[in-house]
C-alpha positions in Angstrom: 0.0 0.0 0.0 1.1 3.5 -0.6 1.9 5.8 2.3 -1.2 8.0 1.7 -3.6 5.0 1.8 -1.9 3.6 5.0 -2.2 7.0 6.6 -5.9 7.3 5.7 -6.5 3.8 7.0 -4.7 4.7 10.2 -6.7 7.9 10.6 -9.9 6.0 10.0 -9.0 3.4 12.7 -8.2 6.3 15.1 -11.5 7.9 14.4 -13.3 4.6 14.8 -11.7 4.1 18.2 -12.8 7.6 19.3 -16.3 7.0 18.0 -16.6 3.7 19.8 -15.4 5.3 23.1 -17.9 8.1 22.7 -20.7 5.5 22.1 -19.6 3.7 25.3 -19.6 6.9 27.3 -23.1 7.9 25.9 -24.4 4.5 26.8 -23.1 4.8 30.3 -24.8 8.2 30.7 -28.1 6.9 29.2 -28.1 3.9 31.5 -27.4 6.1 34.6 -30.2 8.5 33.6 -32.6 5.6 33.1 -31.8 4.2 36.5 -32.2 7.6 38.1 -35.5 8.1 36.3 -36.8 4.7 37.6 -35.7 5.7 41.1 -37.5 9.0 40.9 -40.6 7.3 39.6 -40.7 4.8 42.5 -40.2 7.7 45.0 -42.9 9.7 43.4 -45.3 6.8 43.5 -44.5 6.3 47.2 -45.1 10.0 47.9 -48.4 9.9 46.0 -49.5 6.9 48.0 -48.5 8.6 51.3 -50.4 11.7 50.3 -53.5 9.6 49.5 -53.2 7.9 52.9 -52.9 11.2 54.7 -55.9 12.6 52.8 -58.0 9.6 53.7 -56.9 9.8 57.4 -57.8 13.5 57.5 -61.1 12.7 55.8 -62.0 10.2 58.5 -61.1 12.5 61.4 -63.1 15.4 59.8 -66.2 13.2 59.6 -66.2 12.8 63.4 -65.2 16.3 64.2 -68.0 16.8 66.7 -67.1 13.9 68.9 -65.6 14.4 72.3 -61.9 13.6 72.6 -61.2 10.2 74.3 -60.1 11.8 77.6 -63.6 13.1 78.4 
């Protein structure tokens, strides 16, 4: 092979190596973001469930608001 073809081939191999590394880094970022999103989704669901529980507990105590406290 001539020197120019070898140089071009060498340049292409270097570019390919950089492109592969960039793809690996992007995959790592996407994977981390996906895991973070799943964690936030679970936390949000838990918080929504807690709010629903609190609302239902408040609703029950409001219904019996005219009752005397237990110490009477």
